[in-house]
C-alpha positions in Angstrom: 168.2 75.4 84.7 170.4 75.6 87.9 169.7 74.6 91.4 166.4 75.2 92.8 166.8 78.0 95.3 164.6 78.6 98.4 161.3 80.2 97.7 161.7 83.7 98.4 158.4 85.2 100.4 156.6 87.8 98.5 155.4 91.4 99.8 153.0 91.9 101.8 150.9 92.7 99.1 150.5 88.8 98.2 148.9 88.5 101.7 146.0 90.7 101.3 142.8 89.2 100.6 140.7 92.4 99.5 142.6 93.4 96.7 139.4 93.5 94.0 139.6 92.0 90.6 139.5 93.8 87.8 136.1 94.5 86.1 135.4 93.2 82.5 133.6 95.7 80.2 133.1 93.1 77.5 133.8 89.3 76.7 137.8 89.8 76.4 140.1 87.8 79.2 143.1 88.4 80.6 146.5 86.2 79.6 149.3 86.8 82.2 152.8 86.4 80.3 155.8 85.8 82.8 159.5 85.7 81.4 162.6 87.9 82.4 163.2 88.2 78.7 161.7 91.2 76.9 162.4 89.6 73.5 160.7 86.2 74.5 157.5 88.6 75.8 157.6 90.4 72.4 157.5 87.2 70.5 154.5 85.5 72.4 152.6 88.9 72.3 153.0 88.8 68.7 151.9 85.6 68.5 148.4 85.8 70.6 147.9 89.4 69.7 145.1 87.7 67.4 143.1 86.3 70.0 142.3 90.1 70.5 142.6 89.3 74.6 144.4 91.5 77.2 147.9 90.5 77.1 149.6 91.1 80.4 153.3 90.8 81.0 155.7 90.6 84.3 159.4 90.1 83.9 159.6 88.6 87.6 158.0 86.2 90.0 156.8 89.1 92.7 155.8 91.2 89.7 153.4 87.9 88.5 151.9 87.4 91.8 150.9 90.8 92.3 148.9 90.6 89.2 147.4 87.6 89.8 145.9 89.2 93.0 144.6 92.6 91.0 142.8 90.6 88.4 141.8 87.3 87.0 143.5 85.3 84.4 142.2 82.8 81.9 145.6 81.1 81.4 149.0 82.1 82.6 152.6 81.2 80.5 155.3 81.1 82.9 158.9 80.1 82.3 160.6 78.2 84.3 164.2 79.4 84.1 163.4 82.8 86.5 166.1 84.8 88.3 165.3 84.7 92.0 161.9 82.9 92.1 161.8 80.0 89.2 158.7 79.4 87.6 157.7 75.9 90.0 157.7 78.4 93.0 155.5 81.0 91.5 153.3 78.6 90.4 153.2 76.9 93.6 152.4 80.6 95.3 149.9 80.9 92.7 147.8 77.6 93.6 148.2 78.1 97.1 145.6 81.0 96.8 141.7 80.3 97.1 141.1 82.9 94.4 144.0 81.6 92.0 143.9 77.8 92.8 142.7 76.7 89.4 143.9 79.2 87.0 145.7 77.3 84.4 149.3 77.6 84.0 151.6 76.2 81.0 155.0 76.3 81.5 157.3 77.6 78.8 160.9 75.9 79.1 164.0 74.5 76.8 164.0 71.7 79.6 161.5 68.6 78.6 163.0 65.8 80.8 160.7 63.5 82.9 161.9 64.8 86.1 161.6 68.4 85.4 158.2 67.8 84.0 156.7 66.1 86.7 158.0 68.8 89.2 156.2 71.0 87.0 152.7 68.8 87.0 153.3 68.4 91.0 153.8 72.5 91.6 150.8 73.2 89.5 151.1 72.9 85.8 148.5 72.2 83.4 150.8 71.9 80.3 153.9 72.4 78.8 155.3 74.2 75.9 159.1 73.6 75.0 161.1 76.3 73.2 161.5 77.6 71.2 157.6 77.9 70.6 155.7 76.9 67.4 153.1 79.5 67.0 150.2 77.6 65.7 150.4 75.0 69.0 150.6 78.0 71.2 147.3 79.3 70.1 145.3 76.4 69.8 146.6 75.9 73.2 145.8 78.9 74.5 142.6 79.7 72.6 141.2 76.5 74.7 141.1 78.2 78.4 139.8 81.7 76.5 136.8 79.5 75.5 136.6 77.8 78.8 137.1 81.3 80.3 134.4 82.8 78.3 132.3 80.0 79.2 132.8 80.1 82.9 132.3 83.4 83.2 129.3 83.3 81.1 127.9 80.6 83.3 128.1 82.6 86.0 126.3 85.4 84.9 123.5 83.1 84.2 123.8 82.0 87.7 123.9 85.1 89.0 120.8 86.7 87.3 118.9 83.8 88.1 119.7 83.6 91.5 118.5 87.5 91.6 115.4 86.9 89.4 114.7 83.8 92.3 115.7 86.0 94.9 113.3 88.8 93.6 110.2 86.4 92.5 110.5 85.1 96.2 110.6 88.7 97.5 107.6 89.4 95.6 105.9 86.4 96.6 106.4 87.2 100.3 105.4 90.5 100.1 101.9 89.6 98.1 101.4 87.2 101.0 102.3 89.9 103.1 99.8 92.9 101.3 97.0 89.8 101.6 97.5 89.1 105.1 97.7 92.7 105.7 94.0 93.5 104.1 92.8 90.7 106.0 93.9 91.7 109.5 92.1 95.4 108.3 89.5 94.1 107.0 88.0 91.8 109.4 87.3 94.8 112.2 85.8 96.9 109.6 82.9 94.0 109.2 81.3 94.8 112.8 81.7 98.2 112.1 79.6 98.4 108.9 76.9 95.7 110.4 76.6 98.2 113.3 75.9 100.8 110.8 72.9 99.0 109.3 71.9 98.2 112.0 72.1 101.6 113.2 69.6 102.5 109.9 67.1 100.3 111.1 66.9 101.5 114.3 66.5 105.2 113.3 62.9 104.0 111.6 62.1 105.1 115.2 65.2 107.0 116.3 65.4 109.6 113.9 68.9 111.4 114.8 70.8 108.0 114.7 70.5 108.1 110.9 73.3 110.3 110.1 75.4 108.2 112.6 75.1 105.6 111.1 75.9 107.7 107.5 79.4 109.0 109.4 80.0 105.0 110.4 79.0 103.9 107.1 81.0 106.4 105.0 84.3 105.9 106.8 84.1 102.3 106.6 83.7 102.4 103.1 86.8 105.0 102.7 88.7 102.7 104.7 87.7 99.4 102.4 88.8 102.0 99.3 92.2 102.6 100.8 92.6 98.8 101.3 91.5 98.2 97.6 93.5 100.2 96.0 96.8 99.2 97.8 96.0 95.8 97.0 95.1 96.8 93.0 98.1 99.0 92.6 100.5 96.2 93.6 98.3 94.0 91.5 98.9 96.4 88.4 102.5 96.8 89.0 102.9 93.0 88.4 100.1 92.6 85.7 98.3 90.7 87.9 95.0 92.1 87.4 92.6 89.6 85.5 89.5 91.7 83.7 86.4 89.0 83.6 85.1 90.6 80.5 81.6 90.8 78.9 79.1 92.9 76.6 78.1 95.8 78.9 77.0 99.1 78.8 79.8 101.6 79.7 76.9 104.6 79.4 74.9 102.5 81.8 77.7 101.8 84.1 79.0 105.5 84.4 75.6 106.7 84.9 74.6 103.9 87.9 78.1 105.0 89.5 77.5 108.6 89.4 74.1 108.0 91.1 75.3 105.9 93.4 77.7 108.7 94.6 75.0 111.5 94.2 74.4 111.2 98.3 77.9 111.4 99.1 78.1 114.7 96.8 75.0 116.1 98.2 76.3 115.5 101.9 79.5 117.7 101.3 77.5 120.9 99.4 78.6 119.7 96.3 76.4 119.7 93.2 76.4 116.7 90.9 75.8 116.9 87.3 75.4 114.1 84.9 74.8 114.4 81.2 74.0 111.2 80.2 74.5 109.4 76.8 71.3 109.3 74.1 73.1 106.0 72.8 74.4 103.3 75.1 78.3 102.6 75.1 78.5 98.9 74.2 82.0 97.6 74.8 83.8 94.3 75.9 84.7 94.9 79.3 84.7 94.2 83.1 81.7 96.0 84.7 83.7 96.1 88.1 86.7 97.4 87.3 84.9 99.9 85.1 82.5 100.8 87.7 85.8 101.6 89.6 87.4 103.9 87.0 84.8 106.2 87.4 83.9 105.8 91.0 87.9 106.9 91.7 87.5 109.7 89.5 84.4 110.6 91.1 86.1 110.0 94.4 89.0 112.6 93.4 86.9 115.2 92.0 84.9 115.0 95.7 88.1 115.3 97.5 89.5 118.3 96.1 86.3 120.6 94.9 85.3 122.5 98.0 81.9 123.2 99.5 79.9 124.8 97.1 81.8 123.4 94.0 80.1 121.6 91.1 81.0 118.1 89.3 79.8 117.4 85.9 79.9 114.0 84.3 79.2 114.2 80.7 79.3 111.1 78.0 79.5 111.6 74.3 80.9 109.3 71.5 83.8 110.5 69.1 85.2 109.1 66.1 82.1 108.4 63.9 80.4 106.8 67.1 83.6 104.3 67.3 84.9 105.6 70.8 83.2 106.2 74.1 84.7 109.7 75.6 83.6 110.6 79.7 84.8 113.2 80.8 84.7 114.2 84.8 85.3 117.8 85.6 85.4 119.7 88.6 85.2 123.2 90.1 88.0 122.0 92.5 91.2 123.6 93.2 92.9 122.4 90.0 96.4 121.1 89.6 99.9 122.5 89.9 101.1 122.7 86.3 104.6 120.9 87.4 102.7 118.0 88.9 100.5 117.8 85.7 102.8 115.5 84.0 103.2 112.9 86.9 99.4 113.3 87.8 98.5 109.4 86.9 102.0 108.3 88.7 101.6 105.7 92.0 101.8 108.1 95.1 101.8 110.9 93.5 100.1 113.8 95.1 99.5 118.0 95.5 101.0 119.2 98.4 98.7 118.6 101.4 98.7 121.0 104.5 100.2 119.1 107.8 96.4 118.3 108.5 96.5 116.5 105.5 92.6 117.2 104.5 92.6 115.8 101.5 93.5 112.4 102.8 94.6 109.5 100.3 97.4 107.3 99.1 98.1 108.7 96.0 97.0 105.3 94.1 93.5 106.2 92.7 94.7 107.9 89.9 97.2 105.5 88.7 94.8 102.8 89.2 92.7 104.4 86.8 95.4 105.2 83.9 96.4 101.2 84.7 92.6 99.9 84.3 91.8 102.0 81.4 95.1 100.7 79.1 93.8 97.4 80.2 90.7 98.0 78.4 92.4 99.5 75.3 91.9 103.2 75.9 93.5 105.8 77.3 93.1 108.9 80.1 94.1 112.4 79.9 93.6 115.4 82.3 93.4 119.4 81.6 93.6 122.3 83.7 93.0 125.7 82.7 95.1 126.6 86.1 95.5 126.2 89.5 91.7 127.0 91.3 90.1 126.5 88.2 89.1 122.8 88.7 90.5 119.9 86.3 88.9 117.7 83.7 89.6 114.1 83.4 88.7 112.0 80.2 88.2 108.5 79.7 88.1 106.9 75.9 87.6 103.8 75.5 86.8 101.6 72.0 83.1 100.6 71.5 81.7 98.6 69.7 78.3 97.7 67.7 75.4 95.0 68.3 74.0 95.9 71.5 72.4 93.1 73.6 70.4 93.6 77.0 71.4 94.2 80.0 70.3 93.4 83.6 70.6 96.2 86.1 71.3 95.7 89.8 68.0 95.2 92.0 67.5 98.5 93.9 68.0 97.9 97.9 64.1 98.7 98.4 63.5 96.5 95.1 65.0 93.1 97.1 62.0 90.5 97.3 60.8 89.1 100.1 60.7 85.2 100.4 61.6 82.2 102.0 63.7 83.0 105.2 66.4 80.0 105.1 68.3 78.1 107.6 71.5 79.8 107.5 74.8 78.4 109.2 77.1 81.1 110.2 80.7 80.2 111.0 83.0 83.2 112.0 85.6 83.0 114.7 85.3 86.8 115.5 82.4 87.4 117.8 81.8 90.9 117.1 81.6 90.1 113.4 79.4 87.1 114.1 77.1 88.8 116.2 76.4 91.9 114.2 76.0 89.6 110.8 72.9 87.7 113.0 71.6 90.4 114.4 70.9 91.6 111.0 69.9 88.3 109.4 67.7 87.4 111.9 66.2 91.4 111.7 65.2 89.9 108.4 63.4 86.8 109.2 66.5 84.2 109.2 67.0 81.3 111.9 71.1 81.8 112.2 73.1 79.4 113.9 76.5 80.5 114.8 79.7 78.0 115.0 82.9 79.7 115.9 85.2 77.2 114.2 85.3 74.1 112.0 84.4 71.0 114.0 81.5 72.6 116.0 80.3 73.6 112.5 80.2 70.1 111.2 79.1 69.5 114.1 76.0 72.1 114.3 75.4 71.5 110.4 74.3 67.8 111.1 71.8 69.0 113.0 70.3 72.2 111.7 70.8 71.0 108.1 71.6 74.6 106.7 70.3 75.5 103.3 73.1 78.5 103.2 76.4 78.7 104.8 78.0 81.9 105.2 81.8 81.0 106.0 85.0 82.9 107.5 87.8 81.4 105.6 90.9 82.4 108.5 89.3 79.9 111.1 91.4 78.8 113.5 92.7 75.0 112.7 90.6 73.9 110.4 90.2 76.7 108.0 87.1 77.7 106.1 88.4 75.7 102.8 88.7 72.2 104.7 85.3 73.2 106.6 83.5 73.3 103.2 85.1 70.5 101.5 84.1 68.3 104.9 80.7 69.5 104.3 80.3 68.8 100.7 81.6 65.1 101.4 79.0 64.6 104.7 76.2 62.1 103.7 74.5 63.6 106.8 74.4 67.4 105.2 72.0 67.9 102.5 72.8 70.1 99.5 73.4 73.9 100.7 74.7 77.4 98.8 78.0 77.8 100.7 79.2 82.1 100.6 82.6 82.7 101.7 83.2 85.6 104.0 86.9 86.9 104.2 89.4 89.4 104.1 91.6 87.9 101.1 90.4 89.7 98.0 93.1 88.6 95.7 91.8 86.7 92.3 94.0 83.4 93.5 92.0 83.8 96.6 88.7 83.6 95.1 90.0 80.7 92.6 91.0 79.1 95.6 87.0 79.3 97.1 85.7 77.9 94.0 87.8 75.0 93.9 87.1 74.3 97.6 83.0 73.9 96.7 82.2 77.6 97.6 79.3 79.3 95.6 80.1 82.8 96.0 83.1 84.8 97.3 82.4 88.2 99.2 85.0 90.2 100.5 85.3 91.6 103.6 84.2 94.1 105.2 80.6 92.8 103.6 78.2 95.2 103.3 75.0 93.6 104.1 73.1 95.3 101.4 74.7 93.2 98.9 74.8 89.9 100.9 70.8 91.1 101.2 70.6 90.8 97.6 72.6 88.0 96.8 70.2 85.9 99.4 67.1 87.0 97.5 68.7 86.2 94.3 69.2 82.7 95.6 65.7 83.1 96.8 64.8 83.8 92.9 67.2 80.9 91.5 65.2 78.5 93.7 61.9 79.8 92.8 62.5 79.4 89.1 64.0 75.7 89.8 60.8 74.5 91.7 
């Protein structure tokens, strides 16, 4: 090898940072062979051909630098004695670029004296191969760098996948938190509105014209609550976070009770509700709340898309030799367009509506029906003869034998009278607190209000409540902390704690139980349900004594 020539400056292409690397569609790597003699290139390619990798050649230093910009290489075989820009100069330039600074370079040369080798290592070489090249040695050395490159690529791919998964999980977590907070903020104003509706019903005993006003307010609050619940449940279903609290229950009774609960709504819209009950129970392992939600969503859908004067029919029967419960809810409504029919259970899928959106809804109800039915091991389908002729939704669920006795909910008018407890109401929302106090006071309960945690602790030591109704989202000391401190306070006798909160996720309910709450109620709280719980508590207390 002759005198070292000054380093020749490459073309502008070498200075560009925006040249993209080649994308790999398989596990093959690129190997760059730089030699000015075509015969040598042919020899090296024939030796390495069996590796099955991408072999790329260059005859000049400038061509080699351009290729390094465009491709990522597992290893570069570089002839030292090159015309113009020699191998040392090429290696120095390759090492000067951040992207190729760590690309392995193996020098191929006939000169292996210590001075030349030291110069080669100084310019970035990782190894030397003397010529003539021994094929087995070249193959072995290159194989090491192929495996290292493949391992690096695999590690990078795994790291990228982990990063994507972590980012997706974080995004899901933030979205769940946002939806939980959104539900809390939307539910909070509904509480005092619903309480006001209950007060209107009571006043209507003396002022009958107020009855309909109370009905209007109550219907709208329940509609808003349904929209919020549907939004959260759709998200839970999509992420597999809906947990069923299964128990042996009579699905036929649940269907009948839910339909009867909707009767006043249908009658108020001038719709006929016809129920064909089953002569035998439909015993199955299911979550009664979710099963009622399924029927409620279908009835709500039928009510929404059936015009006044129409009819909705609920039909129950056993199929498949008594092994399958079939419930069909049909209507005489507007029906479903054939092009929409295959997608009717998709999230956010709705029939077209006018600008007034008189039918309303978010397009979540039927998607929830399908998801909840499938979680119970069943299926749901829809039939529609033609638009304008109504539609029919049929649910099929597997049933079991061995019926057991069930306990039906206590009707509102049958809620027993009993001891009127001292109740501490911990709520920072003035309207919610006052409207709840008015209702409880009207029922004869002795109620004290605290609007923050420290005041609740102080009041409890003096008032000695038997029941604590506590909001979770209190300023400063939250509801969880309040109940924990009350449970630990020797001056506070035992009490029954009910959480009243807009946070209604499964994890929120578990968190309330862990903090020491006996019952979790999601806002807006229907006062009828609260009355029933207090009545049940009275019955339990009476039984213990």
